[in-house]
C-alpha positions as CSV (number, residue, x, y, z in Angstrom):
1,M,3.7,-0.2,-6.3
2,E,3.9,0.8,-2.7
3,K,4.0,-2.2,-0.3
4,F,1.1,-2.7,2.2
5,T,1.9,-4.4,5.5
6,T,0.4,-2.4,8.3
7,L,-1.5,0.9,8.4
8,S,-2.4,3.2,11.3
9,G,-4.6,6.0,10.0
10,I,-7.5,8.3,10.3
11,A,-10.7,6.7,9.0
12,A,-13.3,8.7,7.2
13,P,-17.0,7.6,7.6
14,M,-18.9,7.4,4.3
15,P,-22.1,5.5,5.1
16,L,-23.6,6.0,1.6
17,V,-24.5,2.8,-0.2
18,N,-23.8,2.1,-3.9
19,I,-21.0,4.7,-4.3
20,D,-20.2,4.1,-7.9
21,T,-17.0,4.8,-9.9
22,D,-18.5,7.9,-11.5
23,M,-19.0,9.4,-8.0
24,I,-15.5,8.4,-7.1
25,I,-14.0,10.1,-10.2
26,P,-16.4,11.7,-12.7
27,K,-16.0,10.8,-16.4
28,Q,-14.6,14.2,-17.4
29,F,-11.4,13.4,-15.6
30,L,-10.7,10.1,-17.4
31,K,-8.6,11.6,-20.2
32,T,-5.3,11.0,-18.4
33,I,-3.3,7.8,-18.4
34,K,-1.2,8.9,-15.4
35,R,-1.9,7.4,-12.0
36,S,-1.0,10.7,-10.3
37,G,-2.9,14.0,-10.1
38,L,-6.4,12.6,-9.8
39,G,-6.7,12.9,-6.0
40,V,-7.8,16.5,-6.2
41,N,-10.8,15.4,-8.2
42,L,-11.7,12.5,-6.0
43,F,-15.5,12.6,-5.3
44,D,-15.4,15.8,-7.3
45,E,-19.2,16.4,-7.5
46,M,-19.6,15.8,-3.8
47,R,-16.6,17.8,-2.7
48,Y,-17.1,21.0,-4.7
49,D,-19.9,23.2,-5.8
50,R,-20.4,24.4,-9.3
51,D,-18.0,27.3,-8.8
52,G,-15.3,24.9,-7.6
53,N,-15.6,25.8,-3.9
54,E,-15.3,23.1,-1.3
55,I,-18.6,21.9,0.2
56,P,-17.9,22.1,4.0
57,D,-20.2,19.3,4.9
58,F,-18.5,16.7,2.7
59,V,-16.5,14.4,5.0
60,L,-13.1,14.7,3.2
61,N,-13.4,18.5,3.4
62,K,-13.7,18.5,7.1
63,P,-10.4,19.4,8.9
64,Q,-10.4,16.1,10.9
65,Y,-10.6,14.0,7.8
66,R,-8.3,15.7,5.3
67,E,-5.5,13.3,6.1
68,A,-7.7,10.2,6.1
69,S,-6.0,7.1,4.7
70,I,-9.0,4.7,5.4
71,L,-12.6,4.9,4.2
72,V,-15.4,3.1,6.1
73,A,-18.1,2.9,3.4
74,G,-21.6,1.6,2.8
75,D,-22.6,-1.5,0.9
76,N,-21.6,-2.1,-2.8
77,F,-18.7,0.3,-2.9
78,G,-17.2,0.9,-6.4
79,C,-20.1,-0.3,-8.5
80,G,-20.8,1.1,-11.9
81,S,-18.3,1.3,-14.8
82,S,-15.0,-0.5,-14.6
83,R,-12.7,2.6,-14.7
84,E,-9.3,2.0,-13.2
85,H,-9.1,5.7,-12.6
86,A,-11.3,5.2,-9.5
87,P,-8.6,3.4,-7.4
88,W,-6.0,5.8,-9.0
89,A,-7.9,8.8,-7.6
90,L,-8.3,7.2,-4.2
91,A,-4.6,6.2,-3.9
92,D,-3.5,9.7,-5.1
93,F,-5.6,11.3,-2.4
94,G,-3.9,9.0,0.2
95,I,-6.6,6.3,0.7
96,R,-4.8,2.9,1.3
97,C,-7.7,0.9,2.8
98,I,-11.5,0.8,2.2
99,I,-13.8,-1.2,4.5
100,S,-17.3,-2.2,3.5
101,T,-19.7,-5.0,3.5
102,S,-19.3,-5.6,-0.2
103,F,-17.5,-4.2,-3.3
104,A,-18.1,-4.4,-7.0
105,D,-15.9,-7.2,-8.4
106,I,-13.9,-5.2,-10.9
107,F,-13.3,-2.4,-8.5
108,Y,-12.3,-4.8,-5.8
109,N,-9.7,-6.4,-8.0
110,N,-8.4,-3.1,-9.3
111,C,-7.7,-1.9,-5.8
112,F,-5.2,-4.7,-5.2
113,K,-3.4,-3.8,-8.4
114,N,-3.1,-0.2,-7.2
115,G,-1.9,-0.6,-3.7
116,I,-5.2,-0.3,-1.9
117,L,-6.6,-3.0,0.5
118,P,-10.4,-3.5,0.2
119,V,-11.7,-5.2,3.3
120,V,-15.0,-7.0,3.5
121,L,-16.6,-7.3,7.0
122,P,-20.1,-8.1,8.3
123,Q,-22.5,-5.3,8.7
124,D,-22.3,-5.1,12.5
125,Q,-18.5,-4.8,12.4
126,V,-18.6,-2.1,9.7
127,D,-21.2,-0.3,11.8
128,R,-18.8,-0.4,14.8
129,L,-15.9,0.9,12.6
130,M,-18.2,3.6,11.2
131,E,-18.9,4.7,14.8
132,D,-15.2,4.8,15.6
133,A,-14.5,6.8,12.4
134,E,-17.0,9.4,13.4
135,K,-14.9,10.3,16.4
136,G,-12.5,12.2,14.0
137,A,-8.8,12.5,13.9
138,N,-8.2,11.3,17.4
139,A,-9.5,7.8,16.6
140,R,-6.9,6.0,14.6
141,I,-7.7,2.6,13.1
142,E,-5.0,-0.1,12.8
143,V,-5.0,-2.4,9.7
144,D,-2.6,-5.4,9.8
145,L,-2.5,-7.3,6.5
146,E,-0.1,-9.9,7.7
147,E,-2.4,-10.7,10.6
148,Q,-5.5,-9.9,8.6
149,S,-7.0,-7.8,11.4
150,I,-8.4,-4.4,12.0
151,T,-8.3,-2.8,15.4
152,T,-10.5,0.1,16.5
153,S,-9.2,3.1,18.5
154,E,-10.5,1.4,21.6
155,G,-8.7,-1.9,21.0
156,E,-11.5,-3.9,19.6
157,K,-10.2,-6.3,16.9
158,F,-11.9,-7.8,13.9
159,T,-10.4,-10.3,11.5
160,F,-11.0,-10.4,7.7
161,E,-10.4,-12.9,4.9
162,V,-8.2,-12.1,1.8
163,D,-7.1,-14.1,-1.1
164,A,-3.6,-15.5,-0.4
165,F,-2.2,-14.4,-3.9
166,K,-3.7,-10.9,-3.6
167,K,-2.2,-10.6,-0.1
168,H,1.2,-11.7,-1.4
169,C,1.1,-9.1,-4.1
170,L,0.1,-6.2,-1.7
171,I,2.7,-7.1,0.9
172,N,5.4,-7.2,-1.7
173,G,4.2,-4.2,-3.7
174,L,3.6,-6.2,-6.9
175,D,1.3,-5.0,-9.6
176,D,0.9,-6.9,-12.9
177,I,4.2,-5.4,-14.2
178,G,6.0,-6.3,-11.0
179,L,4.8,-9.9,-11.2
180,T,6.1,-10.1,-14.7
181,M,9.4,-8.6,-13.7
182,E,9.8,-11.3,-11.1
183,K,10.1,-13.7,-14.0
184,A,12.6,-11.6,-15.9
185,A,15.4,-14.1,-15.8
186,A,13.2,-16.9,-17.1
187,I,11.8,-14.7,-19.8
188,D,15.3,-13.7,-20.9
189,A,16.5,-17.3,-21.0
190,F,13.4,-18.3,-23.1
191,E,14.0,-15.4,-25.5
192,A,17.7,-16.4,-25.9
193,T,16.8,-20.1,-26.5
194,A,14.1,-19.1,-29.0
195,A,16.4,-16.8,-30.9
196,Q,18.9,-19.6,-31.3
197,A,16.3,-22.1,-32.4
198,R,14.5,-19.7,-34.7
199,P,16.9,-17.0,-35.8
200,W,14.6,-16.0,-38.7
201,V,11.9,-14.8,-36.3
């Protein structure tokens, strides 16, 4: 998993509330078990019309937001079913950080396991970041996980809370497999001892 320390990027404003996982990646795209290739279908029903043409008014279709790596979203982002394909699609598109007043619990935890930093801030601070994001590609937001801060394009800084263990995992690029592999030597030693003690197993 890619490490997350600092991020300077274009932020796309998505003020909708209750953006659920089916809106993020519709159910017809859940057949794959690969984490790559889903970015093209991110927000599929909002990005494309029935003929597969881009809807110009959708934020990620606008030229100034095509390279967005941050989403500033409305309340309760990631609600609905617990599909892990949702953070897969966001990450594959290039989204590394999502800022909102609240997230659905399962989606929030899945973000950390897939290299995405979900940040919870008070409404007034999210509103300020939403205004900043609406300036387009010239307004880059800075996210510093080490410092636990977000800085607007005008230098205004907000701090956020994050679980120490989740922070450690993101900074070091550790998903569940990575965490297990950190204990590889201890696991190998245990297996060797167990094989000697119970060779019939």
